[in-house]
C-alpha positions in Angstrom: 147.5 163.6 96.2 149.1 166.8 94.8 146.9 169.8 94.6 146.0 171.6 91.4 148.2 174.6 92.8 151.2 172.3 93.4 150.8 170.5 89.9 150.8 174.0 88.3 153.9 175.1 90.3 155.7 171.8 89.5 155.0 172.4 85.6 156.2 176.0 85.8 159.3 174.9 87.6 160.3 172.4 85.0 160.0 175.2 82.5 162.1 177.5 84.6 159.1 179.8 85.1 157.4 181.1 88.5 154.1 182.3 89.4 152.5 184.6 92.1 149.3 183.9 94.0 147.6 187.0 95.2 145.1 187.3 98.2 142.5 189.8 98.9 141.2 190.1 102.3 137.3 190.3 102.3 135.9 193.7 103.7 139.3 195.6 103.6 139.0 198.4 103.2 135.2 197.9 102.7 132.8 195.1 101.4 131.7 197.2 98.5 135.5 197.6 97.5 136.0 193.9 97.9 133.3 193.2 95.4 134.7 195.7 93.0 137.9 193.9 93.1 136.7 190.3 92.5 134.1 191.1 89.9 
């Protein structure tokens, strides 16, 4: 079974487009800053 992300990348690839997945490390630099970034 293909994941949602895999399906999305496949559809974008068919259109000649791309995507970027970003990650946030929890607690870096502080937990308060992490909360600000994700809310």
